[in-house]
C-alpha positions as CSV (number, residue, x, y, z in Angstrom):
1,M,56.6,-0.2,-2.0
2,S,53.1,-0.1,-3.8
3,K,50.4,1.1,-1.6
4,L,46.9,-0.2,-0.6
5,S,44.2,2.6,-1.3
6,T,40.5,2.8,-0.9
7,S,40.1,5.7,-3.2
8,G,42.6,5.3,-6.1
9,G,44.4,8.5,-5.5
10,K,47.5,9.9,-7.6
11,P,50.4,11.8,-6.3
12,G,50.3,15.2,-7.8
13,R,46.9,16.1,-7.6
14,T,45.4,18.8,-5.7
15,R,42.1,18.5,-5.0
16,Q,42.5,19.7,-1.4
17,D,40.4,22.6,-2.5
18,A,37.2,20.6,-3.1
19,G,37.4,19.0,0.5
20,L,38.1,21.7,3.3
21,E,35.5,23.0,5.3
22,P,35.0,26.8,6.2
23,L,37.5,27.8,8.9
24,S,36.3,29.0,12.6
25,E,36.9,32.3,13.6
26,T,37.8,31.6,17.0
27,L,41.0,29.6,16.7
28,Q,44.5,30.2,16.0
29,L,45.2,30.2,12.3
30,G,47.5,27.0,12.4
31,T,44.8,24.9,14.5
32,R,42.1,26.3,12.5
33,A,43.8,25.0,9.2
34,Y,44.9,21.5,10.9
35,R,41.3,21.1,11.8
36,A,40.0,21.8,8.4
37,L,42.4,19.8,6.4
38,A,41.9,16.8,8.9
39,S,38.4,16.7,8.6
40,G,39.0,17.0,4.6
41,I,41.3,13.9,5.0
42,V,39.8,11.7,7.8
43,G,36.2,12.2,6.2
44,G,37.3,11.2,2.9
45,R,36.8,14.3,1.1
46,I,40.8,14.4,0.3
47,D,41.9,11.4,-1.6
48,P,45.0,9.3,-0.5
49,G,47.5,10.5,-2.9
50,T,46.6,14.0,-3.2
51,Q,49.1,16.6,-3.0
52,L,48.7,19.7,-0.7
53,R,50.5,22.6,-1.7
54,P,50.7,25.3,1.1
55,D,50.1,28.2,-1.4
56,T,46.9,26.6,-2.8
57,I,45.7,25.7,0.7
58,A,46.6,29.2,2.1
59,E,44.5,30.9,-0.8
60,Q,41.4,28.9,-0.3
61,L,41.5,29.3,3.6
62,E,42.3,33.2,3.0
63,I,45.3,32.7,5.5
64,S,49.3,33.0,5.2
65,T,51.5,30.0,4.4
66,T,53.0,29.9,7.7
67,P,50.2,28.4,9.6
68,V,49.3,26.0,6.6
69,R,52.8,24.7,6.5
70,E,52.2,24.3,10.8
71,A,49.0,22.5,10.2
72,L,51.0,20.1,7.5
73,H,53.9,19.4,9.9
74,R,51.3,18.4,12.3
75,L,49.2,16.0,10.1
76,E,52.6,14.7,9.2
77,G,53.5,13.8,12.6
78,D,49.9,12.2,13.2
79,G,50.5,10.1,10.1
80,L,47.9,11.3,7.9
81,L,50.6,13.1,5.5
82,V,54.3,11.9,4.0
83,K,56.4,14.3,3.0
84,L,58.5,13.7,0.0
85,P,62.0,15.1,-0.8
86,Y,61.6,18.3,-3.5
87,Q,57.8,17.3,-3.9
88,G,56.2,18.3,-0.7
89,W,53.2,17.0,1.4
90,F,50.7,14.3,0.1
91,V,48.0,12.5,1.5
92,R,49.4,9.1,2.9
93,E,48.5,5.9,1.0
94,F,48.7,2.7,3.0
95,T,50.1,-0.8,2.3
96,E,48.2,-3.7,2.9
97,Q,51.0,-4.6,5.7
98,E,50.6,-1.2,7.1
99,V,46.8,-1.5,7.2
100,R,47.3,-5.3,9.1
101,E,49.7,-3.8,11.6
102,L,47.6,-0.7,12.3
103,Y,44.6,-2.8,13.0
104,A,46.6,-5.3,15.1
105,M,47.8,-2.5,17.4
106,R,44.3,-1.2,17.6
107,A,42.7,-4.3,18.5
108,A,45.6,-4.8,21.2
109,M,45.0,-1.5,22.7
110,E,41.3,-1.3,22.5
111,C,40.9,-4.8,24.0
112,F,43.0,-3.3,26.9
113,G,40.8,-0.1,27.0
114,I,37.9,-2.1,27.6
115,R,39.1,-4.5,29.9
116,L,39.9,-1.6,32.2
117,A,36.7,0.1,31.2
118,C,34.7,-2.6,32.7
119,G,36.1,-1.9,35.9
120,R,36.2,2.1,35.9
121,I,33.2,3.0,33.9
122,T,31.1,5.4,35.8
123,D,27.1,5.2,35.8
124,E,27.0,8.4,33.9
125,E,29.3,7.2,31.3
126,L,27.4,4.1,30.7
127,T,24.3,6.5,30.5
128,W,26.1,8.3,27.6
129,L,27.1,5.2,25.7
130,H,23.6,3.8,25.9
131,E,21.9,7.1,24.8
132,H,24.6,7.8,22.3
133,Q,23.5,4.6,20.2
134,A,20.3,6.4,19.1
135,V,22.8,8.7,17.0
136,G,24.3,6.1,15.3
137,A,20.8,4.7,14.8
138,A,19.5,8.3,13.4
139,A,22.6,8.4,11.0
140,L,21.9,5.1,9.6
141,R,18.1,5.9,8.9
142,D,19.2,9.3,7.4
143,N,21.9,7.6,5.4
144,D,24.1,10.3,6.7
145,M,27.7,8.3,6.8
146,D,29.5,11.5,7.9
147,A,27.3,11.6,11.2
148,Y,27.8,7.8,11.5
149,R,31.8,8.2,11.1
150,L,31.4,10.9,14.1
151,Y,29.4,8.4,15.9
152,N,31.5,5.6,15.7
153,R,34.5,7.9,16.7
154,D,33.0,9.1,19.6
155,L,32.0,5.9,20.9
156,H,35.2,4.2,20.8
157,A,36.7,7.4,22.1
158,A,34.1,7.3,25.0
159,I,35.5,3.6,25.7
160,I,39.1,4.8,25.9
161,R,38.3,7.5,28.4
162,A,36.2,5.4,30.3
163,A,39.7,3.2,31.0
164,R,41.7,6.1,32.7
165,N,44.8,5.7,31.3
166,S,46.4,8.7,29.9
167,Y,49.2,6.8,28.0
168,L,46.4,4.6,26.4
169,S,44.7,7.9,25.5
170,S,47.9,9.4,23.9
171,V,48.4,6.2,21.4
172,M,44.7,5.6,20.7
173,A,44.4,9.3,19.6
174,Q,46.7,8.8,16.7
175,L,45.6,5.2,15.7
176,A,42.2,6.4,15.7
177,L,42.9,9.1,13.1
178,Q,44.5,6.8,10.7
179,S,41.8,4.2,11.1
180,Q,38.9,6.8,10.5
181,M,41.1,7.9,7.5
182,L,40.9,4.0,6.1
183,M,37.3,3.7,7.1
184,A,36.0,6.7,5.3
185,K,35.1,4.9,2.1
186,T,34.3,1.3,3.7
187,I,31.7,2.6,5.7
188,R,29.7,2.6,2.8
189,L,29.7,-1.0,2.5
190,A,26.4,-2.6,2.5
191,G,25.7,-4.1,5.9
192,R,28.6,-2.5,7.5
193,P,27.2,0.5,9.5
194,S,24.2,-1.8,10.9
195,R,26.2,-4.7,12.0
196,A,28.7,-2.2,13.7
197,I,25.8,-0.6,15.5
198,E,24.8,-4.0,17.0
199,E,28.1,-5.1,18.1
200,H,28.6,-1.7,19.9
201,Q,25.1,-2.4,21.7
202,E,26.6,-5.9,22.7
203,L,29.8,-4.3,23.9
204,I,28.0,-1.7,26.0
205,D,26.0,-4.5,27.5
206,L,29.0,-6.7,28.4
207,I,30.6,-3.2,29.7
208,A,27.8,-2.5,32.1
209,K,27.7,-6.2,33.4
210,R,31.6,-5.8,34.1
211,Q,32.4,-8.9,32.0
212,D,35.9,-7.8,31.0
213,G,36.4,-11.2,29.3
214,P,33.7,-11.4,26.9
215,A,33.9,-7.6,26.2
216,E,37.6,-7.9,25.2
217,R,36.8,-10.9,22.8
218,L,34.1,-9.0,21.1
219,M,36.1,-6.2,20.6
220,E,39.0,-8.0,19.1
221,R,36.3,-9.5,16.7
222,H,34.7,-6.2,15.9
223,I,38.2,-4.6,15.3
224,L,39.4,-7.4,12.9
225,S,36.1,-7.7,11.1
226,A,36.3,-4.1,10.0
227,L,40.0,-4.6,8.8
228,E,38.9,-7.4,6.7
229,D,36.4,-5.2,5.1
230,I,39.0,-2.6,4.2
231,V,41.1,-5.4,2.6
232,R,38.3,-6.7,0.5
233,F,36.9,-3.4,-0.1
234,A,40.2,-2.5,-1.8
235,I,40.8,-5.9,-3.5
236,R,37.5,-5.2,-5.2
237,E,38.3,-1.7,-6.1
238,Q,41.6,-3.0,-7.5
239,M,40.2,-5.5,-9.8
240,K,38.0,-2.5,-11.5
241,K,41.3,-0.9,-12.2
242,P,44.0,-3.7,-13.0
243,D,46.3,-1.3,-15.2
244,D,46.5,1.4,-12.6
245,P,49.5,1.1,-10.9
246,A,48.9,4.2,-9.1
247,G,45.3,3.1,-8.0
248,F,43.9,-0.2,-7.5
249,G,46.0,-2.8,-9.7
250,T,46.8,-6.2,-7.9
251,K,50.4,-5.2,-7.5
252,T,49.3,-2.9,-4.6
253,L,48.1,-5.8,-2.6
254,R,51.7,-7.4,-2.8
255,R,53.0,-7.9,0.9
């Protein structure tokens, strides 16, 4: 099945060495490797379609291949990597259908989460949400899209935590990782971050007023608007490379 990618990555490339952050000295090696790789993938520094070779990664991170393989298996379980027989691990590329299914699931879960949060959130959590808006505004002012991505991740995660449902939190952890991966390029679309920050403030205000119905409806529009931005971005990039079957050719949008 052809893939919907927001970066034009091609299987067989090994650019992961350009996208890894330094390892912390205080974590177990497998966890350290996992976090370094996840940060590169979710942050958009390691493109979809890139092959991740355990020996290359181990050499760069100055560790053995055993914890690297542990990290790769974990990332595969998160849905960020795929393992091809006799070839190895590749950063996942999504079809349009997969993207739409992911965001439909995310919309359903986050609507459920915000409905619960309206009845369960504490005053301290509300204060944090209001104060966290300044983080997004600062990231936007500084044109720091990495900081904006983390702001967006943490705000949505805080709403889910306020729902106080452990099963919901578990499901959302994986959905959020895959969503962040897709969002890595599209957050640079003109107007998208500022519009999202405004919608976040509206969501916070509705939670504070305990208006679960309006909050659910706005959350659904918020999530599905992000979905359409991803699809439009991919279509636009595909049109730039119509003859590239592994990148953005129009065939990659076939459902």
